VEXNUKOL-743029 format. One record per residue (C-alpha): x negated, y, z. Coordinates in steps of 0.05 Angstrom, whole numbers, plus 5000, padded with zeros to 4 digits. Layout:
XYZ;...
//
This chain:
054246792581;053246032580;050245702518;056945372502;060746032505;055246362463;056145832408;063745882411;063146632403;058646552342;063646062311;069446522329;072845972369;077146242425;079045582458;074545512520;076544772527;071944602469;064844412488;059544422433;053943912434;046844172421;045243702363;047044112300;044743752236;045043852161;048143332116;049643282041;056743072027;059243021955;053243421930;054643981979;050344172037;054044202104;052244412174;055143892220;057044132289;059543642341;063643772403;069143512447;075843772471;078143632542;082243952597;087143782652;094243792623;099844132662;105243642640;106643062594;109443292526;113042622519;117242602582;115943282614;112842992677;108943522717;101743322728;100443392802;095542822816;091942222786;098341832795;101742242740;096942352681;089942062673;084542132620;084641562571;078241602528;077242012465;079942032395;073542072355;071342392290;076642922278;073343292219;075344022218;073344512163;071145172193;068645812158;061645832129;055545922173;049846312139;053246182072;053045442084;059244992087;060844762158;064444182191;066344112264;066643392287;071343452346;072542882396;079443002426;081142762496;086742242502;091342242562;095941702591;102341862628;103841362682;111041602687;113141422615;107240972597;105641372535;099141682512;098042362479;092142752451;089343422473;091444012429;087544642412;089045332383;083245222334;087544782289;094844592281;097143882291;095943392234;091343862196;083943852181;083044592163;081945072220;086545672231;080546132219;079745822150;087145902137;086546632155;080646702109;084746412051;090046952064;084747502064;081647242000;088547231966;088947981980;083148101932;082848061856;080147371841;082646711816;085446161861;080145681835;074546151857;077646221926;078145461933;070945371911;068345911959;072145642019;071144902003;078544731999;082744451943;086444881893;092744521916;091544811985;091345511956;097545361916;101245121979;099045742016;101946181961;108445781963;108745902038;107446652030;112146731971;117946452012;118547132047;116447621992;123647831976;123848571993;130148822027;130749582030;136649932061;135450572021;133050761952;127251241938;129251961923;124451961864;123251321825;119051071767;121550501723;117450061677;116349341657;110748831649;110148151618;112547621667;111746871671;115546331632;120146141690;123546831694;130347031665;127247501614;120447581581;119348241617;119548371692;122349031718;118249431768;120350031810;115350481845;116751021897;113951671870;113451971940;108951441973;105851171909;107250441923;111549881894;118749921916;121049261885;120048781827;125648411791;124747821744;128848131687;129648811655;136248631622;141649151635;146548651664;141448411715;139149111734;146349351740;147748781789;141348951828;142649691836;150049591853;147749251918;146749961942;152850391956;154950961911;153151461966;146151171969;145351181893;147751901892;141952101937;136851931882;134352581853;129452381798;128051781753;121951761707;122251251650;119751121579;123951151515;127450481527;134850621514;137050091565;133850481622;136951141600;143950831595;143250501663;140651131697;146351561670;151451031690;149250891761;145551511785;150152101773;145952621810;139152401784;135052801734;132252331680;125552501649;121252161597;114152041620;109252511585;104451951568;109851601527;111452261492;104252361471;103051631452;108651661399;105352251363;098351951374;100451291341;103751661284;097352051268;092851451276;097251021231;097051571178;089451591181;088850831178;093050811114;087651241081;082050771102;081650351039;075050181006;076250570942;077251210981;070751620978;072051861049;073151161077;067051151122;068351861146;075551711165;073451081199;067651351240;070652031259;077451781281;076352031353;075352741328;081852711289;086052511350;082352981396;085553641418;083354171368;081754651425;076654171452;072754081387;065654351390;062854911346;055754661356;052754381292;049353701290;046653271234;051752791204;049352171168;055752151125;055352871102;047652881100;047553561133;049053931198;056354041213;060554211275;066353771298;071354301275;068354301205;068553541200;075853521221;077854081174;074453721116;077853061131;084953321140;084353731076;083053101036;090452901041;096653331046;100652831088;094852741137;094153501144;101553601158;101653031208;095353281242;098153991250;104753711278;100853271327;096553841351;102654281361;106253751402;100453581449;098654311461;105954491476;105953921527;099354161556;101854871563;108854641585;111955051528;118454681514;121055201465;115055081420;115754321427;123154371409;121654821349;116554321322;121453741330;127254101297;123354471242;117554021225;113754021159;117153571108;110253301086;109052931152;108352181147;114251701156;111351471223;111252181249;118352291223;120551681265;117051981326;120452651315;127252321308;125951951374;124152621407;130352951378;134952401405;131952491475;130653241478;134853321541;130452831580;123953081549;125853781574;125953511645;118853261637;116853991624;120854231684;118753731737;111753521758;113152771757;110052231713;109051481709;101751511726;102851111790;106850561757;102150521696;096250431744;100049881780;101449541714;094049571697;092449221763;097748691747;094748561678;087748521709;090248021761;093547581708;087247601665;082647401723;087246831741;087846611668;095446691673;100746461722;106045931714;110246081776;113546761781;113946721857;106446611864;104947181815;109247671854;106447441920;099347591896;101448281872;104648451939;098648181977;093648591937;097849221941;098649122017;106249082015;106048422053;100448282101;098047592123;
//
């Protein structure tokens, strides 16, 4: 391998018409250290791009000097910014009396950023980091990253011919330029990836979206997992006649969890002698009673050795409402764990009257949706996939310090999830 080909290989340049000069130097430009590589581009053209004249001899196209100092940004070398000073060959066509410049696959016309750097921008956009960090790392402007996202987002509209047989529905906070405050996300429960994202969760917009699919296609949907949002339930019943609707188990538990925790917090006032105990042992109160330890350890609040079960029993016995709410909560989460719907239903319909108002609200919500909660006991489906995706979306938004453009936000989500590949 010649020295020129060896250098081209190290720089990942595939164009063999580029010849690198041996004088590589280092220079400081705008307080940044650069490796300056110099080379020239020349070859014998096959034809004139201006008139189409075939180059057969010196009477057709001749070399006409060089266009000097074309500064091209290329990827880093040994973690050092790099510039390629490329002298491009000029040609003169004797047939049309016009000149033209040699072209290379290294860079597109009228650009100063190499295609390798463009590709690296795309790869960096597929990772969880801010656009500003990407621009700083690759020595390009943030506007360049913004334009690249605009280019990618122009083809991020997903067009599916069929609907998933098993779907999860949820929402996340969108950007200001969307129709609604919340964006609607659908995941395919079978492959575990995003099916589509819409910029509104309003019923009228979702109805219009799903009606793009034929009735026969909608009738093929077998299962839809959602939260307690009434708009989703109404829409699923209206458009998907054959689908079983189930409430995600996490959303069932969180209602009872919040009810118990709110009841505990109400008792955390300074004049309460058990204030510090209720505040410090809150994790034990919301923990499954079957997982509480019998092993005794010294407690600084009780000034003696107690087990977790003894601590919880003492705390819930300090207040009648707290005790009733705690027992109701434990019954609900254990019935879910054991998939005992009859026990769950019995607790919902015949709960202790001493439970807190917050727990009564949760029980009323359960009672209104018992049919769909029963399906969550029957079928092994949950919103774990979509909740994990939502967590990634929140993480991405936090790292980027928010997004202004909805299209850019969705493009980043699709890139990171591998739905579109650049």
